[in-house]
MIVO-33094 format. One record per atom (N, C-alpha, C, O): residue number from 1; residue in three letters; atom name; x, y, z. Coordinates in Angstrom, 3 decimals, padded with zeros to 6 digits. Atoms other than C-alpha are relative to their C-alpha. Example, Ala and Ser with C-alpha at 12.3 -4.5 7.8 and 13.67 -1.06 7.14 Angstrom:
# residues 2
  vomi  rotor  marmar        c1        c2        c3
     1    ALA       N   000.890  -001.190   000.000
     1    ALA      CA   012.300  -004.500   007.800
     1    ALA       C   000.900   001.200   000.000
     1    ALA       O   001.936   001.181   000.665
     2    SER       N  -000.820  -001.190  -000.060
     2    SER      CA   013.670  -001.060   007.140
     2    SER       C  -000.770   001.090   000.730
     2    SER       O  -000.261   002.198   000.899
This chain:
# residues 143
  vomi  rotor  marmar        c1        c2        c3
     1    MET       N   000.847  -001.184   000.000
     1    MET      CA   000.000   000.000   000.000
     1    MET       C   000.889   001.243   000.000
     1    MET       O   001.902   001.312   000.696
     2    GLU       N  -000.716  -001.269   000.085
     2    GLU      CA   001.196   003.475  -000.878
     2    GLU       C  -000.756   001.051   000.808
     2    GLU       O  -001.964   001.219   000.638
     3    GLU       N   000.626  -001.056  -000.805
     3    GLU      CA   000.520   006.286   001.609
     3    GLU       C   000.759   001.307  -000.158
     3    GLU       O   001.979   001.321  -000.317
     4    THR       N  -000.619  -001.326   000.032
     4    THR      CA   001.149   010.024   001.465
     4    THR       C  -000.623   000.854   001.100
     4    THR       O  -001.712   000.563   001.593
     5    GLU       N   000.501  -000.927  -001.012
     5    GLU      CA   000.729   012.848   003.941
     5    GLU       C   000.424   001.409  -000.386
     5    GLU       O   001.590   001.651  -000.699
     6    LYS       N  -000.258  -001.407   000.310
     6    LYS      CA   000.467   016.587   003.268
     6    LYS       C  -000.709   000.852   001.033
     6    LYS       O  -001.620   000.393   001.722
     7    GLU       N   000.594  -000.897  -000.991
     7    GLU      CA  -000.404   019.585   005.387
     7    GLU       C  -000.056   001.410  -000.547
     7    GLU       O   000.842   001.856  -001.263
     8    LEU       N   000.194  -001.397   000.371
     8    LEU      CA  -001.723   023.084   004.818
     8    LEU       C  -000.433   000.742   001.263
     8    LEU       O  -001.355   000.309   001.954
     9    ALA       N   000.390  -000.845  -001.132
     9    ALA      CA  -001.892   025.774   007.511
     9    ALA       C  -000.457   001.345  -000.552
     9    ALA       O   000.250   001.980  -001.335
    10    VAL       N   000.552  -001.271   000.472
    10    VAL      CA  -004.086   028.813   006.902
    10    VAL       C  -000.610   000.752   001.178
    10    VAL       O  -000.974   000.158   002.193
    11    ASP       N   000.804  -000.763  -000.937
    11    ASP      CA  -005.604   031.640   008.863
    11    ASP       C  -001.434  -000.481  -000.164
    11    ASP       O  -001.922  -000.586  -001.289
    12    ALA       N   001.368   000.536   000.049
    12    ALA      CA  -009.080   030.332   009.735
    12    ALA       C  -000.977   001.116  -000.329
    12    ALA       O  -001.711   001.600   000.532
    13    THR       N   000.915  -001.031   000.486
    13    THR      CA  -010.964   032.874   007.652
    13    THR       C  -000.737  -000.542  -001.214
    13    THR       O  -000.262  -001.460  -001.882
    14    LEU       N   000.770   000.428   001.169
    14    LEU      CA  -013.619   032.471   004.993
    14    LEU       C   000.760   000.274  -001.292
    14    LEU       O   000.556  -000.419  -002.289
    15    ASP       N  -000.802  -000.299   001.186
    15    ASP      CA  -011.179   034.053   002.523
    15    ASP       C   000.884  -001.174  -000.412
    15    ASP       O   001.254  -001.276  -001.581
    16    ASN       N  -000.884   001.128   000.300
    16    ASN      CA  -009.068   030.871   002.735
    16    ASN       C  -000.739  -001.284  -000.369
    16    ASN       O  -000.112  -002.325  -000.563
    17    LEU       N   000.779   001.173   000.376
    17    LEU      CA  -011.903   028.481   001.895
    17    LEU       C   000.431  -000.535  -001.363
    17    LEU       O   000.567  -001.747  -001.530
    18    VAL       N  -000.394   000.429   001.352
    18    VAL      CA  -010.865   028.384  -001.782
    18    VAL       C   001.336  -000.748   000.052
    18    VAL       O   001.501  -001.767  -000.618
    19    ALA       N  -001.302   000.665  -000.118
    19    ALA      CA  -007.280   027.468  -000.825
    19    ALA       C  -000.143  -001.379   000.636
    19    ALA       O   000.494  -002.336   000.197
    20    VAL       N   000.211   001.283  -000.679
    20    VAL      CA  -008.463   024.702   001.515
    20    VAL       C  -000.644  -000.996  -000.956
    20    VAL       O  -000.192  -002.137  -001.061
    21    LEU       N   000.683   000.910   000.926
    21    LEU      CA  -010.837   023.215  -001.060
    21    LEU       C   000.896  -000.378  -001.168
    21    LEU       O   000.867  -001.521  -001.626
    22    GLY       N  -000.941   000.303   001.084
    22    GLY      CA  -008.209   023.473  -003.798
    22    GLY       C   001.017  -001.048   000.432
    22    GLY       O   001.329  -001.973  -000.318
    23    PHE       N  -000.955   000.957  -000.563
    23    PHE      CA  -005.731   021.623  -001.599
    23    PHE       C  -000.631  -001.394   000.100
    23    PHE       O  -000.037  -002.376  -000.347
    24    VAL       N   000.675   001.286  -000.190
    24    VAL      CA  -008.223   018.855  -000.731
    24    VAL       C  -000.310  -000.652  -001.346
    24    VAL       O  -000.030  -001.835  -001.541
    25    GLU       N   000.377   000.565   001.295
    25    GLU      CA  -009.483   018.396  -004.291
    25    GLU       C   001.222  -000.434  -000.799
    25    GLU       O   001.200  -001.486  -001.439
    26    SER       N  -001.221   000.338   000.731
    26    SER      CA  -005.992   018.409  -005.791
    26    SER       C   000.630  -001.283   000.535
    26    SER       O   001.018  -002.156  -000.241
    27    GLU       N  -000.614   001.186  -000.594
    27    GLU      CA  -004.646   015.827  -003.351
    27    GLU       C  -000.883  -001.232  -000.177
    27    GLU       O  -000.370  -002.336  -000.365
    28    ALA       N   000.906   001.124   000.233
    28    ALA      CA  -007.739   013.644  -003.704
    28    ALA       C   000.156  -000.509  -001.429
    28    ALA       O   000.194  -001.717  -001.664
    29    GLU       N  -000.184   000.379   001.401
    29    GLU      CA  -007.310   013.674  -007.479
    29    GLU       C   001.320  -000.746  -000.196
    29    GLU       O   001.363  -001.759  -000.894
    30    LYS       N  -001.304   000.669   000.106
    30    LYS      CA  -003.607   012.760  -007.167
    30    LYS       C  -000.045  -001.421   000.560
    30    LYS       O   000.668  -002.304   000.084
    31    ALA       N   000.107   001.315  -000.629
    31    ALA      CA  -004.599   009.809  -004.967
    31    ALA       C  -000.915  -000.943  -000.777
    31    ALA       O  -001.045  -002.118  -000.433
    32    GLY       N   000.878   000.838   000.810
    32    GLY      CA  -007.023   008.550  -007.603
    32    GLY       C  -001.434  -000.040   000.470
    32    GLY       O  -002.200  -000.902   000.040
    33    CYS       N   001.372  -000.059  -000.487
    33    CYS      CA  -010.205   009.473  -005.783
    33    CYS       C  -000.922   000.373  -001.164
    33    CYS       O  -000.675   001.374  -001.836
    34    PRO       N   000.936  -000.324   001.077
    34    PRO      CA  -013.119   009.387  -008.276
    34    PRO       C  -000.669   001.359   000.215
    34    PRO       O  -000.776   001.841   001.343
    35    LYS       N   000.583  -001.349  -000.057
    35    LYS      CA  -014.820   012.703  -009.110
    35    LYS       C  -001.187   000.094   000.957
    35    LYS       O  -001.287   001.054   001.720
    36    LYS       N   001.180  -000.047  -000.873
    36    LYS      CA  -018.076   011.872  -007.310
    36    LYS       C   000.409   000.052   001.470
    36    LYS       O  -000.099   000.876   002.231
    37    GLU       N  -000.451   000.037  -001.393
    37    GLU      CA  -016.305   011.014  -004.053
    37    GLU       C   000.785   001.253   000.367
    37    GLU       O   000.704   001.733   001.498
    38    THR       N  -000.742  -001.240  -000.240
    38    THR      CA  -014.007   014.042  -004.414
    38    THR       C  -000.968   001.148   000.263
    38    THR       O  -000.738   001.951   001.167
    39    LYS       N   000.987  -001.073  -000.193
    39    LYS      CA  -017.032   016.353  -004.730
    39    LYS       C  -000.718  -000.154   001.341
    39    LYS       O  -000.958   000.835   002.034
    40    GLN       N   000.641   000.230  -001.298
    40    GLN      CA  -018.733   014.740  -001.727
    40    GLN       C   000.928   000.441   001.134
    40    GLN       O   000.498   001.088   002.089
    41    LEU       N  -000.992  -000.380  -000.999
    41    LEU      CA  -015.552   015.204   000.285
    41    LEU       C   000.145   001.515   000.071
    41    LEU       O   000.232   002.084   001.159
    42    ALA       N  -000.133  -001.463   000.039
    42    ALA      CA  -015.248   018.832  -000.835
    42    ALA       C  -001.176   000.684   000.692
    42    ALA       O  -000.985   001.659   001.419
    43    VAL       N   001.179  -000.587  -000.655
    43    VAL      CA  -018.806   019.605   000.293
    43    VAL       C   000.112  -000.173   001.516
    43    VAL       O  -000.185   000.751   002.273
    44    ALA       N  -000.147   000.257  -001.438
    44    ALA      CA  -018.122   018.001   003.682
    44    ALA       C   001.064   000.909   000.617
    44    ALA       O   000.842   001.500   001.674
    45    ILE       N  -001.082  -000.837  -000.526
    45    ILE      CA  -014.826   019.858   004.167
    45    ILE       C  -000.405   001.468  -000.008
    45    ILE       O  -000.068   002.211   000.913
    46    GLU       N   000.478  -001.391   000.029
    46    GLU      CA  -016.427   023.134   003.101
    46    GLU       C  -000.860   000.286   001.224
    46    GLU       O  -000.664   001.304   001.887
    47    GLU       N   000.885  -000.191  -001.154
    47    GLU      CA  -019.097   022.756   005.781
    47    GLU       C   000.803   000.066   001.297
    47    GLU       O   000.589   000.955   002.120
    48    LEU       N  -000.783   000.050  -001.235
    48    LEU      CA  -016.591   021.831   008.492
    48    LEU       C   000.955   001.184   000.120
    48    LEU       O   001.093   001.765   001.196
    49    TYR       N  -000.940  -001.123  -000.040
    49    TYR      CA  -014.037   024.495   007.550
    49    TYR       C  -000.733   001.322   000.258
    49    TYR       O  -000.255   002.154   001.030
    50    VAL       N   000.773  -001.239  -000.219
    50    VAL      CA  -016.687   027.251   007.391
    50    VAL       C  -000.386   000.122   001.471
    50    VAL       O  -000.383   001.224   002.019
    51    ASN       N   000.305  -000.048  -001.436
    51    ASN      CA  -017.709   026.302   010.943
    51    ASN       C   001.215   000.436   000.809
    51    ASN       O   001.089   001.254   001.721
    52    VAL       N  -001.227  -000.407  -000.697
    52    VAL      CA  -014.090   026.607   012.126
    52    VAL       C   000.259   001.485  -000.229
    52    VAL       O   000.513   002.234   000.715
    53    ALA       N  -000.291  -001.402   000.340
    53    ALA      CA  -013.606   029.913   010.290
    53    ALA       C  -001.004   000.960   000.631
    53    ALA       O  -000.651   002.085   000.983
    54    SER       N   001.052  -000.886  -000.507
    54    SER      CA  -016.891   031.328   011.570
    54    SER       C  -000.089   000.050   001.521
    54    SER       O  -000.497   001.068   002.079
    55    TYR       N   000.289   000.066  -001.434
    55    TYR      CA  -016.891   030.219   015.209
    55    TYR       C   001.169  -000.319   000.928
    55    TYR       O   001.132   000.068   002.096
    56    ALA       N  -001.032   000.514  -000.900
    56    ALA      CA  -013.671   028.705   016.570
    56    ALA       C   000.715   001.083   000.788
    56    ALA       O   000.962   000.921   001.983
    57    TYR       N  -000.839  -001.020  -000.646
    57    TYR      CA  -011.789   031.893   017.357
    57    TYR       C  -000.728   001.311   000.276
    57    TYR       O  -000.112   002.261   000.760
    58    MET       N   000.723  -001.269  -000.079
    58    MET      CA  -014.503   034.545   017.423
    58    MET       C   000.203   000.681   001.339
    58    MET       O   000.132   000.017   002.374
    59    PRO       N  -000.030  -000.915   001.145
    59    PRO      CA  -014.024   037.424   017.636
    59    PRO       C   001.377   000.096  -000.673
    59    PRO       O   001.526   000.819  -001.658
    60    ALA       N  -001.346  -000.077   000.580
    60    ALA      CA  -010.315   036.895   016.887
    60    ALA       C   000.124  -000.990  -001.167
    60    ALA       O  -000.857  -001.609  -001.579
    61    THR       N  -000.303   000.956   001.064
    61    THR      CA  -008.682   034.818   014.145
    61    THR       C   001.168  -000.859   000.443
    61    THR       O   002.066  -000.386   001.140
    62    GLY       N  -001.093   000.907  -000.322
    62    GLY      CA  -006.432   031.807   014.509
    62    GLY       C   000.324  -000.863  -001.205
    62    GLY       O  -000.122  -000.590  -002.319
    63    ILE       N  -000.465   000.878   001.071
    63    ILE      CA  -004.880   029.047   012.464
    63    ILE       C  -000.870  -001.257  -000.076
    63    ILE       O  -001.332  -001.769   000.943
    64    CYS       N   000.608   001.301   000.239
    64    CYS      CA  -006.567   026.012   010.943
    64    CYS       C   001.026  -000.820  -000.784
    64    CYS       O   001.533  -000.384  -001.818
    65    ILE       N  -000.924   000.898   000.684
    65    ILE      CA  -004.330   023.120   009.982
    65    ILE       C  -000.829  -001.095  -000.664
    65    ILE       O  -001.667  -001.739  -000.034
    66    VAL       N   000.669   001.046   000.766
    66    VAL      CA  -005.571   020.791   007.271
    66    VAL       C   001.052  -001.050  -000.298
    66    VAL       O   001.943  -000.834  -001.120
    67    LYS       N  -000.957   001.092   000.189
    67    LYS      CA  -003.667   017.523   007.447
    67    LYS       C  -000.699  -001.086  -000.814
    67    LYS       O  -001.773  -001.566  -000.449
    68    LEU       N   000.626   000.916   000.941
    68    LEU      CA  -004.369   015.150   004.598
    68    LEU       C   000.868  -001.237  -000.173
    68    LEU       O   002.061  -001.130  -000.456
    69    GLN       N  -000.698   001.271   000.185
    69    GLN      CA  -003.396   011.479   004.409
    69    GLN       C  -000.774  -000.796  -001.041
    69    GLN       O  -002.004  -000.836  -001.012
    70    THR       N   000.651   000.847   000.995
    70    THR      CA  -004.097   009.202   001.454
    70    THR       C   000.675  -001.353  -000.036
    70    THR       O   001.860  -001.488   000.271
    71    GLY       N  -000.526   001.337   000.166
    71    GLY      CA  -003.661   005.530   000.877
    71    GLY       C  -000.625  -000.642  -001.220
    71    GLY       O  -001.823  -000.494  -001.462
    72    VAL       N   000.484   000.665   001.201
    72    VAL      CA  -003.972   003.518  -002.304
    72    VAL       C   000.418  -001.461   000.048
    72    VAL       O   001.583  -001.795   000.267
    73    GLU       N  -000.267   001.425   000.111
    73    GLU      CA  -004.266  -000.218  -002.578
    73    GLU       C  -000.448  -000.417  -001.388
    73    GLU       O  -001.623  -000.279  -001.730
    74    SER       N   000.287   000.261   001.402
    74    SER      CA  -004.082  -001.402  -006.166
    74    SER       C  -001.199  -000.914  -000.228
    74    SER       O  -001.894  -000.764  -001.233
    75    ASP       N   001.086   000.946   000.236
    75    ASP      CA  -006.626  -004.198  -005.733
    75    ASP       C  -001.326   000.380   000.660
    75    ASP       O  -002.364  -000.171   000.293
    76    THR       N   001.246  -000.317  -000.707
    76    THR      CA  -009.192  -002.582  -003.413
    76    THR       C  -000.399   001.468  -000.057
    76    THR       O  -001.441   001.820   000.495
    77    GLY       N   000.355  -001.411   000.055
    77    GLY      CA  -009.190   001.154  -004.149
    77    GLY       C   000.887   000.835   000.890
    77    GLY       O   002.091   000.596   000.978
    78    GLY       N  -000.810  -000.880  -000.830
    78    GLY      CA  -008.080   003.847  -001.770
    78    GLY       C  -000.835   000.721   001.032
    78    GLY       O  -002.037   000.491   001.166
    79    TRP       N   000.649  -000.778  -001.050
    79    TRP      CA  -008.899   006.219   001.034
    79    TRP       C   000.704   001.339   000.158
    79    TRP       O   001.857   001.514  -000.238
    80    ILE       N  -000.568  -001.298  -000.348
    80    ILE      CA  -008.345   009.777   002.121
    80    ILE       C  -000.520   000.353   001.392
    80    ILE       O  -001.700   000.175   001.694
    81    ARG       N   000.351  -000.438  -001.354
    81    ARG      CA  -008.323   011.065   005.695
    81    ARG       C   000.432   001.455   000.122
    81    ARG       O   001.564   001.803  -000.213
    82    ILE       N  -000.305  -001.418  -000.178
    82    ILE      CA  -008.470   014.766   006.466
    82    ILE       C  -000.259   000.367   001.451
    82    ILE       O  -001.336   000.119   001.993
    83    LEU       N   000.134  -000.508  -001.360
    83    LEU      CA  -007.850   016.237   009.891
    83    LEU       C  -000.058   001.519  -000.066
    83    LEU       O   000.831   002.150  -000.638
    84    LEU       N   000.088  -001.451  -000.158
    84    LEU      CA  -009.018   019.788   010.554
    84    LEU       C   000.311   000.294   001.460
    84    LEU       O  -000.384  -000.176   002.361
    85    LYS       N  -000.440  -000.285  -001.366
    85    LYS      CA  -007.214   021.152   013.606
    85    LYS       C  -000.041   001.501   000.261
    85    LYS       O   000.356   002.304  -000.583
    86    ASP       N  -000.041  -001.406  -000.418
    86    ASP      CA  -007.700   024.421   015.470
    86    ASP       C   000.177   000.064   001.507
    86    ASP       O  -000.122  -000.893   002.222
    87    HIS       N  -000.184  -000.243  -001.423
    87    HIS      CA  -006.849   025.868   018.874
    87    HIS       C  -001.078   000.938   000.543
    87    HIS       O  -000.878   001.612   001.554
    88    GLY       N   001.098  -000.867  -000.408
    88    GLY      CA  -010.156   027.705   019.146
    88    GLY       C  -000.766  -000.570   001.178
    88    GLY       O  -000.285  -001.448   001.895
    89    LYS       N   000.854   000.454  -001.091
    89    LYS      CA  -012.980   027.204   021.595
    89    LYS       C  -000.276  -001.495  -000.143
    89    LYS       O  -000.519  -001.983  -001.246
    90    LYS       N   000.300   001.438   000.033
    90    LYS      CA  -013.520   023.558   022.524
    90    LYS       C  -001.447  -000.184  -000.438
    90    LYS       O  -002.370   000.372   000.158
    91    PHE       N   001.345   000.213   000.522
    91    PHE      CA  -016.490   022.365   020.506
    91    PHE       C  -000.058  -001.293  -000.791
    91    PHE       O   000.663  -001.456  -001.775
    92    ASN       N   000.217   001.251   000.704
    92    ASN      CA  -017.610   018.914   019.431
    92    ASN       C  -001.333   000.082  -000.732
    92    ASN       O  -002.386  -000.070  -000.112
    93    PRO       N   001.260  -000.138   000.746
    93    PRO      CA  -020.174   019.370   016.649
    93    PRO       C  -000.790  -001.310  -000.071
    93    PRO       O  -001.984  -001.294  -000.367
    94    LEU       N   000.687   001.285   000.089
    94    LEU      CA  -021.000   015.652   016.755
    94    LEU       C  -000.927  -000.249   001.185
    94    LEU       O  -001.761  -001.154   001.140
    95    LEU       N   000.858   000.144  -001.168
    95    LEU      CA  -022.643   016.060   020.175
    95    LEU       C  -001.286   000.808  -000.100
    95    LEU       O  -002.159   000.691   000.759
    96    GLN       N   001.190  -000.826   000.157
    96    GLN      CA  -025.242   018.503   018.885
    96    GLN       C  -001.191  -000.877  -000.366
    96    GLN       O  -001.056  -001.847  -001.111
    97    GLU       N   001.226   000.730   000.329
    97    GLU      CA  -028.812   017.243   018.714
    97    GLU       C  -000.269   000.124  -001.494
    97    GLU       O  -000.195   001.220  -002.050
    98    PRO       N   000.324  -000.098   001.421
    98    PRO      CA  -029.716   016.354   015.151
    98    PRO       C  -001.306   000.770  -000.185
    98    PRO       O  -002.205   000.685   000.652
    99    PRO       N   001.224  -000.767   000.217
    99    PRO      CA  -032.348   018.634   013.664
    99    PRO       C  -001.168  -000.928  -000.327
    99    PRO       O  -000.978  -002.018  -000.867
   100    ASP       N   001.198   000.754   000.338
   100    ASP      CA  -035.905   017.392   013.330
   100    ASP       C  -000.373   000.359  -001.434
   100    ASP       O  -001.015   001.379  -001.685
   101    ILE       N   000.217  -000.323   001.418
   101    ILE      CA  -036.090   017.232   009.553
   101    ILE       C  -001.445  -000.267  -000.440
   101    ILE       O  -001.802  -000.022  -001.592
   102    SER       N   001.420   000.162   000.329
   102    SER      CA  -039.778   016.302   009.706
   102    SER       C  -000.725   001.344   000.084
   102    SER       O  -001.821   001.495  -000.457
   103    LEU       N   000.592  -001.340  -000.099
   103    LEU      CA  -040.481   019.966   010.572
   103    LEU       C   000.298   000.797  -001.255
   103    LEU       O   001.287   000.539  -001.941
   104    SER       N  -000.269  -000.892   001.130
   104    SER      CA  -040.757   022.607   007.891
   104    SER       C   001.172   000.918   000.357
   104    SER       O   001.501   001.084   001.531
   105    ALA       N  -001.133  -000.895  -000.223
   105    ALA      CA  -037.841   025.001   007.472
   105    ALA       C  -000.392   001.164   000.898
   105    ALA       O   000.427   001.635   001.687
   106    ASP       N   000.467  -001.115  -000.828
   106    ASP      CA  -039.924   027.746   009.093
   106    ASP       C  -000.147  -000.389   001.469
   106    ASP       O   000.008   000.453   002.353
   107    ASP       N   000.229   000.454  -001.372
   107    ASP      CA  -040.595   025.638   012.195
   107    ASP       C   001.240  -000.582   000.665
   107    ASP       O   001.229  -000.881   001.859
   108    ARG       N  -001.220   000.642  -000.505
   108    ARG      CA  -037.076   024.257   012.596
   108    ARG       C   001.002   001.080   000.412
   108    ARG       O   001.160   002.064  -000.311
   109    PRO       N  -001.024  -000.983  -000.370
   109    PRO      CA  -034.362   026.163   014.528
   109    PRO       C   001.164  -000.033  -000.990
   109    PRO       O   001.419  -001.047  -001.639
   110    VAL       N  -001.140  -000.104   000.896
   110    VAL      CA  -031.368   027.352   012.543
   110    VAL       C   001.137  -000.883   000.522
   110    VAL       O   001.370  -000.956   001.729
   111    GLY       N  -001.181   000.774  -000.361
   111    GLY      CA  -028.348   025.029   012.513
   111    GLY       C  -000.244  -001.495   000.052
   111    GLY       O  -001.374  -001.966   000.177
   112    GLY       N   000.046   001.446  -000.140
   112    GLY      CA  -027.545   021.364   012.605
   112    GLY       C  -000.059  -000.784  -001.291
   112    GLY       O   000.360  -001.941  -001.331
   113    LEU       N   000.106   000.729   001.262
   113    LEU      CA  -028.219   020.455   008.998
   113    LEU       C   001.360  -000.296  -000.619
   113    LEU       O   001.528  -001.315  -001.288
   114    GLY       N  -001.320   000.180   000.593
   114    GLY      CA  -024.575   020.854   008.002
   114    GLY       C   000.681  -001.271   000.483
   114    GLY       O   001.205  -002.035  -000.328
   115    ILE       N  -000.636   001.203  -000.538
   115    ILE      CA  -023.258   018.141   010.320
   115    ILE       C  -000.763  -001.239  -000.449
   115    ILE       O  -000.153  -002.263  -000.757
   116    LEU       N   000.809   001.111   000.499
   116    LEU      CA  -026.144   015.873   009.333
   116    LEU       C   000.410  -000.336  -001.436
   116    LEU       O   000.572  -001.508  -001.778
   117    MET       N  -000.410   000.196   001.386
   117    MET      CA  -025.157   016.357   005.679
   117    MET       C   001.410  -000.601  -000.071
   117    MET       O   001.652  -001.525  -000.848
   118    VAL       N  -001.378   000.513  -000.002
   118    VAL      CA  -021.449   015.762   006.411
   118    VAL       C   000.004  -001.488   000.341
   118    VAL       O   000.707  -002.269  -000.300
   119    LYS       N   000.066   001.408  -000.399
   119    LYS      CA  -022.285   012.475   008.149
   119    LYS       C  -000.467  -000.890  -001.151
   119    LYS       O  -000.041  -002.039  -001.267
   120    GLU       N   000.501   000.770   001.144
   120    GLU      CA  -024.125   011.349   005.008
   120    GLU       C   001.023  -000.081  -001.133
   120    GLU       O   000.989  -001.023  -001.925
   121    LEU       N  -000.931  -000.085   001.121
   121    LEU      CA  -021.272   012.315   002.667
   121    LEU       C   001.324  -000.736   000.209
   121    LEU       O   002.021  -001.047  -000.756
   122    VAL       N  -001.301   000.619  -000.265
   122    VAL      CA  -018.303   010.682   004.393
   122    VAL       C  -000.190  -001.371   000.637
   122    VAL       O  -001.271  -001.698   001.127
   123    ASP       N   000.071   001.341  -000.561
   123    ASP      CA  -017.497   007.175   005.575
   123    ASP       C   000.280  -000.027   001.496
   123    ASP       O  -000.184  -000.922   002.202
   124    ARG       N  -000.308  -000.069  -001.426
   124    ARG      CA  -016.155   008.192   008.978
   124    ARG       C   000.198   001.456   000.394
   124    ARG       O   000.839   002.224  -000.323
   125    LEU       N  -000.142  -001.355  -000.533
   125    LEU      CA  -016.370   011.369   011.044
   125    LEU       C   000.183  -000.130   001.501
   125    LEU       O  -000.660  -000.697   002.196
   126    GLU       N  -000.297   000.079  -001.432
   126    GLU      CA  -014.767   011.696   014.474
   126    GLU       C   000.498   001.347   000.506
   126    GLU       O   001.054   002.149  -000.245
   127    TYR       N  -000.504  -001.203  -000.667
   127    TYR      CA  -013.977   014.471   016.932
   127    TYR       C   000.883  -000.417   001.162
   127    TYR       O   000.567  -001.357   001.892
   128    MET       N  -000.879   000.193  -001.151
   128    MET      CA  -011.099   014.572   019.409
   128    MET       C   000.394   001.388   000.516
   128    MET       O   000.402   002.366  -000.231
   129    TYR       N  -000.561  -001.219  -000.584
   129    TYR      CA  -009.826   017.236   021.776
   129    TYR       C   001.270  -000.413   000.721
   129    TYR       O   001.221  -001.098   001.743
   130    GLU       N  -001.298   000.380  -000.572
   130    GLU      CA  -006.123   016.863   022.530
   130    GLU       C   000.919   001.205   000.058
   130    GLU       O   001.020   001.961  -000.908
   131    ASN       N  -000.987  -001.067  -000.163
   131    ASN      CA  -003.555   019.314   023.864
   131    ASN       C  -000.553   001.375  -000.399
   131    ASN       O   000.126   002.161  -001.059
   132    GLY       N   000.608  -001.293   000.302
   132    GLY      CA  -005.949   022.253   023.571
   132    GLY       C  -000.396   000.167  -001.452
   132    GLY       O  -000.559   001.292  -001.924
   133    GLU       N   000.273  -000.051   001.434
   133    GLU      CA  -006.775   021.375   019.972
   133    GLU       C  -001.280  -000.768  -000.339
   133    GLU       O  -001.442  -001.925   000.050
   134    ASN       N   001.140   000.682   000.597
   134    ASN      CA  -010.099   020.581   018.308
   134    ASN       C   000.513  -000.727  -001.226
   134    ASN       O   001.228  -000.140  -002.038
   135    ILE       N  -000.431   000.784   001.163
   135    ILE      CA  -009.505   017.807   015.770
   135    ILE       C  -001.211  -000.736  -000.555
   135    ILE       O  -001.783  -001.606   000.101
   136    LEU       N   001.051   000.719   000.707
   136    LEU      CA  -012.144   016.717   013.291
   136    LEU       C   000.668  -000.883  -001.035
   136    LEU       O   001.455  -000.406  -001.852
   137    SER       N  -000.570   000.958   000.936
   137    SER      CA  -011.216   013.593   011.352
   137    SER       C  -001.101  -000.474  -000.943
   137    SER       O  -002.148  -000.952  -000.507
   138    VAL       N   000.950   000.380   001.045
   138    VAL      CA  -013.013   012.880   008.069
   138    VAL       C   000.675  -001.044  -000.873
   138    VAL       O   001.836  -000.889  -001.251
   139    GLU       N  -000.581   001.040   000.841
   139    GLU      CA  -012.485   009.732   006.036
   139    GLU       C  -000.974  -000.378  -001.110
   139    GLU       O  -002.182  -000.491  -000.900
   140    LYS       N   000.778   000.411   001.160
   140    LYS      CA  -013.669   008.751   002.576
   140    LYS       C   000.755  -001.130  -000.698
   140    LYS       O   001.971  -001.059  -000.872
   141    HIS       N  -000.589   001.161   000.678
   141    HIS      CA  -013.061   005.411   000.802
   141    HIS       C  -000.591  -000.128  -001.390
   141    HIS       O  -001.694   000.351  -001.652
   142    TRP       N   000.508   000.270   001.342
   142    TRP      CA  -013.422   004.363  -002.819
   142    TRP       C   000.568  -001.304  -000.519
   142    TRP       O   001.590  -001.795  -000.042
   143    GLN       N  -000.422   001.241   000.650
   143    GLN      CA  -013.123   001.265  -004.984
   143    GLN       C   000.682   000.318  -001.323
   143    GLN       O   001.114  -000.594  -002.029
């Protein structure tokens, strides 16, 4: 199995969303990730990164590290794992109550749909808090 690891550090601002998505999509393509799975991954990372950029350091700004690992197995496909790390406020988005999607948009409180969508788009989503760092781990596999 062939594995690679790359890292990108950016100021956690919405202005850097394009750089983060470009990095993720480029590395996924290099690893042989099919277009459909790459787009699903990009949507998930966009949602997670926007949350970091919008809330982690408010009202200040801090760094977001995007650590990307890929693995390719010639006979079974491959995988990509992306870690989003920040030193902002401790927050585990996976502990939030899922929204009641049976309610109309007008009757439902704002928020929660993004994480629900991310969970549907990726194969694994985990949160850790270590050494003062929020770490969201996202994994996507393909054949």
